[in-house]
N, C-alpha and C positions, 0 to 999 in steps of 0.2 A: 595456344602458343606457349612454349616453355618460357619460364621466367629467366631473365639473364642476370649475371652478377651485378651489373649496374643498376638494374631495377631492384634487386635485393637490397643493395646499398641504400637506395633512395627511400624505399619503404621502411627499412629499419631505422634510418636516420630520422625520418619524420615521426616515427613512433617513439623511439627511445631517446632521441637527442644525442648530442655529441658526448662521447665517452672519455676522450682525452687520456687514453691508456698509452703508456705504462706508468703507473704511479711511482714517483720517487720523492724522497724528502730533500728537496732543493735547499731548504734552510740548513738542514744538518750538514750537507756537503759544503755549503758556503762557509759555515762556521768552522768546519774541520779541514777545509781546503782539500777535500777529497773529490774523487771523480764519480759523479752519479751514474755514469755508464757502467761502472763495475757493479754497482748495486743491482742494476738491471740484469747483468750477466749472471750474478749470483741468484737472483730471483728466478731466472729461467731454469736453473738447475733445481732450486728448492721447490718449485711448483710442480715438479714431476710427480704424478700420481697423488696429488693432494689438492685441497681447496686453497684459494689465495688467502683466506682468513688465517690459515695455519702458517703460511709464509710470512704474513705480517707479524705474527708473534715471534717468529724466529728473527726477523729483521730488527725488532725491538731489542731482543737480547744481544744481537751483534752490535747495534748502535751503542748500547750501554757500555760495552767494552771497547768501543771505537774500532771495530774490526771490519769495517766495510772498505778495506783497501787491499790491493794485491799483496803488498808486503805483509800486512797483518795476518791475512789468511795463510800465507805461506809460512809465516813464523809461528802461528798459533799451534799450541799443543792439540793434537787431533782429538783427544778425549774431551778436552774443553770445548772444542768446536762441535763435537757431537752433542754435547749437553745444550749448547746454545741453539742448535737447529733441530732439536728433538721434536718440537711441535709439528714439524712437517712430515714426520714418519720417514722410514727408510734412511734414517740419519747416518747409519754406518756407511752406506753406499754414497750418500750425498756429501758427506764430509770428505771422503776420498776424492770424489769428483771435483769438489771445490779446490782441494789441495792441488790436484793435477792441473786444473785451469790456471790457478794463481802461479804455480811453479813455471808453467809454460810462458805465461805473459811476462814474468819477471826475468827468466833466463834468456828469452828471445828478444824481448822488447823493452827490458828494464822497467816494466810496468807502465810504459807509455802507450795509452790507448789510441792516441792520434796515429802513432806509427802502426799500430795493429789494424785499425779500421780504415786508414787512408790508403787502401789498396783495392785491387780488383775484387769484386764481390765473389766470383767463383773461386778465386785463390784463397780468400779468407774462409769460405764455406768448406772447402776441402780440408783446410787446416783444422777447423773446429771439429769436423766429423772424424778426424784422425785421433782426437782425444777421447779416452775411455769415458763412457757414460753420456756422451753428447751425440744425440741422434738428430735427424732432420728438423723436427719441430723445435727442439732446444736451440740448435744452431741458427735457424732462421729467425727465432725470437730475438736472439742476440744481435743478428745482423740488422734486422728491421728496427727494433726499438732502441738498442744501444748505439748501433752504427749508422742508423738512418739510411740503410741501403734498401732499395726497392725490391723486396722479395715477400711474397704472400705466405703467411704462416697458416698451415693446415693442422688443425687439432681434431680430437675425437668429436667435438661439437660440430665442426664443419662437415665431417664425414657423415654424421647422423642426419644433418639437415639436407645434405645433398642426396642422401638415400631416400628421404621421405618426400622431397618435393616432386619427383626426383630430378636430379640433374643427370642428363644422359651421357655419362662419361664412365671411365673405369673407376675403380674404388681405391686405387693406390694413391699414396701421398703425391707422387710426381704428376699423376694424371689430373688430380684435383687442382694442384698448384698451377700447372700449366694452363688449365681451362680458365681459372679465375684471372690470371695475369693477362692472357691473350684477349679476353673479352673486355676487361677493364681498360686495357691500353688502347682499345679502339674508341673508347668514349671519353677519355680524360687526357689532358696534356701530360707530358713526361715529368714535369716539375711536381705534379700532384701524386705521382705513383706511390711514393713512400708514405706520405700522410694519409692517402686513401687506403692503402693496405692496412695501416695501423687501425684506422677507424672502423673499417669493415670487419676486421678480425675481432675487435672488441665488441662490435654490435652483434656479431654471430654468437659470441660467448653469452652476451646478455639475452639474446633470443632463446638460447638453449637452456639457460637457467630459469628464465621467467615463463616460457611457453613450451618450447620443444624439448621437454624433459624426457626421461626414460618412459614415463607414462605421460604422454603429451596432453597439454591443456589447450586444445585447438581453438576453442571459442574466442579466446582473447589474443590469438596470434595475428600479427599484422600481415602475415603471408597466407592466411587461411584460404583466401579465394583463389590462390595460385598453387595450392599444394594438393597433389593427387592423393596423398595419404589422408588428408582431411576430407576431401571431396568424396573419396571412395567410402570412407567411414560414414559420412552423412547420407550417402545413397543407400547404404546398408540399413541404416536406422529407418530411413523413409520406407524402404521395401518391407 
Protein backbone atom coordinates (compact mmCIF):
# COMPACT_ATOMS: atom_id res chain seq x y z
CA UNK A 1 0.00 0.00 0.00
CA UNK A 2 1.51 3.41 -1.02
CA UNK A 3 2.62 5.66 1.81
CA UNK A 4 0.49 8.81 2.17
CA UNK A 5 1.65 12.36 2.95
CA UNK A 6 0.12 12.17 6.43
CA UNK A 7 2.09 8.98 7.16
CA UNK A 8 5.25 10.55 5.77
CA UNK A 9 4.69 13.47 8.14
CA UNK A 10 4.17 11.23 11.19
CA UNK A 11 7.17 8.97 10.43
CA UNK A 12 9.47 11.94 9.91
CA UNK A 13 8.18 13.84 12.94
CA UNK A 14 8.73 10.80 15.17
CA UNK A 15 12.23 10.35 13.79
CA UNK A 16 13.55 13.91 13.53
CA UNK A 17 11.33 15.83 15.94
CA UNK A 18 9.93 19.33 15.47
CA UNK A 19 12.00 21.54 13.15
CA UNK A 20 10.40 24.97 13.83
CA UNK A 21 11.43 26.30 10.44
CA UNK A 22 11.88 29.19 9.16
CA UNK A 23 14.63 30.53 11.45
CA UNK A 24 14.60 34.28 12.09
CA UNK A 25 16.42 36.46 14.59
CA UNK A 26 13.47 37.68 16.65
CA UNK A 27 15.71 39.53 19.14
CA UNK A 28 17.37 41.48 16.35
CA UNK A 29 14.03 42.59 14.96
CA UNK A 30 12.67 43.46 18.38
CA UNK A 31 15.72 45.58 19.10
CA UNK A 32 15.67 47.31 15.70
CA UNK A 33 11.87 47.51 15.40
CA UNK A 34 12.00 45.78 12.02
CA UNK A 35 9.68 43.19 10.50
CA UNK A 36 11.01 39.59 10.68
CA UNK A 37 8.77 38.65 7.76
CA UNK A 38 10.98 40.62 5.40
CA UNK A 39 14.02 38.68 6.60
CA UNK A 40 12.15 35.50 5.59
CA UNK A 41 11.30 36.96 2.18
CA UNK A 42 14.92 37.91 1.65
CA UNK A 43 16.04 34.47 2.79
CA UNK A 44 13.72 32.83 0.24
CA UNK A 45 15.60 34.64 -2.52
CA UNK A 46 19.07 34.21 -1.01
CA UNK A 47 18.65 30.44 -0.57
CA UNK A 48 18.10 29.91 -4.30
CA UNK A 49 20.75 27.43 -5.52
CA UNK A 50 22.74 27.43 -2.30
CA UNK A 51 22.91 25.87 1.16
CA UNK A 52 21.24 27.62 4.09
CA UNK A 53 24.62 27.91 5.86
CA UNK A 54 25.67 30.36 3.13
CA UNK A 55 22.46 32.35 3.58
CA UNK A 56 23.21 32.69 7.29
CA UNK A 57 26.57 34.30 6.47
CA UNK A 58 24.87 36.80 4.21
CA UNK A 59 22.22 37.59 6.83
CA UNK A 60 24.96 38.30 9.39
CA UNK A 61 26.47 40.82 6.96
CA UNK A 62 23.08 42.42 6.38
CA UNK A 63 22.40 42.66 10.11
CA UNK A 64 25.72 44.38 10.74
CA UNK A 65 24.64 47.19 8.43
CA UNK A 66 21.06 47.07 9.74
CA UNK A 67 19.83 46.27 6.23
CA UNK A 68 16.99 43.82 6.89
CA UNK A 69 14.21 46.24 5.99
CA UNK A 70 12.37 47.11 2.81
CA UNK A 71 13.61 50.70 2.80
CA UNK A 72 17.24 49.81 3.52
CA UNK A 73 17.37 47.26 0.69
CA UNK A 74 15.75 49.72 -1.70
CA UNK A 75 18.16 52.51 -0.71
CA UNK A 76 21.29 50.39 -0.46
CA UNK A 77 23.93 50.77 -3.15
CA UNK A 78 23.67 47.64 -5.27
CA UNK A 79 27.44 47.02 -5.28
CA UNK A 80 27.45 47.15 -1.49
CA UNK A 81 24.47 44.80 -1.41
CA UNK A 82 26.30 42.36 -3.69
CA UNK A 83 29.27 42.32 -1.32
CA UNK A 84 27.05 41.58 1.68
CA UNK A 85 25.24 38.66 0.03
CA UNK A 86 28.29 37.28 -1.79
CA UNK A 87 28.45 34.10 0.37
CA UNK A 88 25.20 32.88 -1.23
CA UNK A 89 26.58 32.81 -4.77
CA UNK A 90 24.80 34.24 -7.84
CA UNK A 91 25.01 37.53 -5.91
CA UNK A 92 24.59 39.74 -8.99
CA UNK A 93 21.22 38.17 -9.80
CA UNK A 94 20.12 37.97 -6.18
CA UNK A 95 20.97 41.60 -5.42
CA UNK A 96 18.84 42.67 -8.37
CA UNK A 97 15.99 40.42 -7.24
CA UNK A 98 16.11 41.81 -3.70
CA UNK A 99 16.04 45.33 -5.10
CA UNK A 100 13.03 44.54 -7.29
CA UNK A 101 11.14 42.99 -4.35
CA UNK A 102 11.93 45.87 -2.01
CA UNK A 103 10.99 48.49 -4.61
CA UNK A 104 7.66 46.76 -5.26
CA UNK A 105 6.81 46.50 -1.57
CA UNK A 106 7.76 50.12 -0.95
CA UNK A 107 6.05 51.64 -3.98
CA UNK A 108 2.86 49.59 -3.73
CA UNK A 109 2.46 49.04 0.02
CA UNK A 110 4.76 51.62 1.63
CA UNK A 111 6.71 48.65 3.00
CA UNK A 112 3.71 47.55 5.08
CA UNK A 113 3.75 43.74 5.04
CA UNK A 114 0.36 43.54 6.76
CA UNK A 115 -1.18 45.22 3.72
CA UNK A 116 0.78 42.94 1.43
CA UNK A 117 -0.03 39.63 3.14
CA UNK A 118 -3.56 40.30 4.40
CA UNK A 119 -5.13 39.47 1.04
CA UNK A 120 -6.25 36.45 -0.95
CA UNK A 121 -3.50 33.85 -1.28
CA UNK A 122 -3.91 33.43 -5.05
CA UNK A 123 -3.80 37.19 -5.60
CA UNK A 124 -0.55 37.54 -3.63
CA UNK A 125 0.97 34.53 -5.39
CA UNK A 126 0.22 35.94 -8.85
CA UNK A 127 1.79 39.22 -7.79
CA UNK A 128 4.95 37.55 -6.46
CA UNK A 129 5.33 35.42 -9.58
CA UNK A 130 5.15 38.56 -11.71
CA UNK A 131 8.39 39.83 -10.12
CA UNK A 132 11.62 38.93 -11.89
CA UNK A 133 13.50 36.06 -10.26
CA UNK A 134 10.63 34.78 -8.12
CA UNK A 135 9.38 31.34 -9.15
CA UNK A 136 6.82 29.03 -7.51
CA UNK A 137 9.11 27.66 -4.78
CA UNK A 138 10.34 31.11 -3.75
CA UNK A 139 6.86 32.64 -3.87
CA UNK A 140 5.31 29.80 -1.88
CA UNK A 141 8.09 29.96 0.73
CA UNK A 142 7.28 33.63 1.23
CA UNK A 143 3.55 32.94 1.39
CA UNK A 144 3.86 30.07 3.86
CA UNK A 145 6.66 31.14 6.17
CA UNK A 146 6.34 34.93 6.07
CA UNK A 147 2.63 35.28 5.32
CA UNK A 148 1.41 32.19 7.20
CA UNK A 149 -0.74 31.26 4.21
CA UNK A 150 -1.56 27.55 3.82
CA UNK A 151 0.37 26.53 0.70
CA UNK A 152 2.73 23.57 0.48
CA UNK A 153 6.27 24.31 -0.73
CA UNK A 154 7.77 21.88 -3.22
CA UNK A 155 11.54 21.86 -3.61
CA UNK A 156 14.13 19.60 -5.27
CA UNK A 157 14.25 17.44 -2.13
CA UNK A 158 10.50 16.84 -2.25
CA UNK A 159 10.71 15.85 -5.92
CA UNK A 160 13.59 13.46 -5.20
CA UNK A 161 11.77 11.73 -2.35
CA UNK A 162 8.52 11.47 -4.33
CA UNK A 163 10.41 9.82 -7.18
CA UNK A 164 12.14 7.29 -4.93
CA UNK A 165 9.23 6.23 -2.74
CA UNK A 166 7.61 6.60 -5.33
CA UNK A 167 4.52 8.76 -5.04
CA UNK A 168 2.31 7.89 -8.03
CA UNK A 169 1.77 11.37 -9.43
CA UNK A 170 3.16 13.63 -12.10
CA UNK A 171 6.57 15.19 -11.58
CA UNK A 172 5.57 18.84 -12.03
CA UNK A 173 5.58 21.35 -9.18
CA UNK A 174 1.81 21.80 -9.37
CA UNK A 175 1.10 18.05 -9.44
CA UNK A 176 3.15 17.40 -6.31
CA UNK A 177 1.80 20.43 -4.48
CA UNK A 178 -1.81 19.52 -5.22
CA UNK A 179 -1.25 15.90 -4.19
CA UNK A 180 0.22 16.81 -0.79
CA UNK A 181 -2.36 19.48 -0.04
CA UNK A 182 -5.35 17.34 -0.98
CA UNK A 183 -4.20 14.35 1.07
CA UNK A 184 -3.15 16.33 4.12
CA UNK A 185 -6.39 18.32 4.13
CA UNK A 186 -8.30 15.04 4.46
CA UNK A 187 -6.45 14.17 7.68
CA UNK A 188 -6.02 17.49 9.51
CA UNK A 189 -8.28 20.44 10.45
CA UNK A 190 -8.02 23.65 8.42
CA UNK A 191 -6.47 25.61 11.29
CA UNK A 192 -3.48 23.24 11.16
CA UNK A 193 -2.77 23.50 7.43
CA UNK A 194 -0.16 26.28 7.55
CA UNK A 195 1.84 24.94 10.54
CA UNK A 196 1.56 21.42 9.11
CA UNK A 197 2.91 22.46 5.70
CA UNK A 198 5.79 24.31 7.37
CA UNK A 199 6.74 21.35 9.50
CA UNK A 200 6.45 18.75 6.76
CA UNK A 201 8.48 20.80 4.30
CA UNK A 202 11.23 21.24 6.90
CA UNK A 203 11.14 17.53 7.76
CA UNK A 204 11.49 16.56 4.10
CA UNK A 205 14.53 18.83 3.83
CA UNK A 206 16.00 17.13 6.89
CA UNK A 207 15.32 13.67 5.44
CA UNK A 208 17.01 14.59 2.16
CA UNK A 209 20.08 15.99 3.91
CA UNK A 210 20.49 13.16 6.41
CA UNK A 211 19.30 10.06 4.51
CA UNK A 212 17.83 10.53 1.04
CA UNK A 213 20.91 12.17 -0.42
CA UNK A 214 22.03 12.07 -4.04
CA UNK A 215 23.72 8.86 -2.97
CA UNK A 216 21.09 7.63 -0.49
CA UNK A 217 21.88 6.15 2.91
CA UNK A 218 18.82 3.93 3.09
CA UNK A 219 19.75 1.91 6.18
CA UNK A 220 19.10 4.82 8.54
CA UNK A 221 16.06 6.21 6.71
CA UNK A 222 12.78 6.28 8.69
CA UNK A 223 10.87 5.54 5.45
CA UNK A 224 13.04 2.61 4.34
CA UNK A 225 10.30 -0.02 4.87
CA UNK A 226 7.90 2.00 2.70
CA UNK A 227 10.31 2.97 -0.07
CA UNK A 228 10.34 0.98 -3.30
CA UNK A 229 13.79 2.35 -4.15
CA UNK A 230 15.24 0.85 -0.94
CA UNK A 231 13.25 -2.36 -1.17
CA UNK A 232 14.25 -2.98 -4.79
CA UNK A 233 17.87 -2.30 -3.89
CA UNK A 234 17.67 -4.75 -0.97
CA UNK A 235 16.11 -7.43 -3.19
CA UNK A 236 18.90 -6.99 -5.74
CA UNK A 237 21.52 -7.46 -3.05
CA UNK A 238 19.73 -10.56 -1.77
CA UNK A 239 19.48 -12.06 -5.26
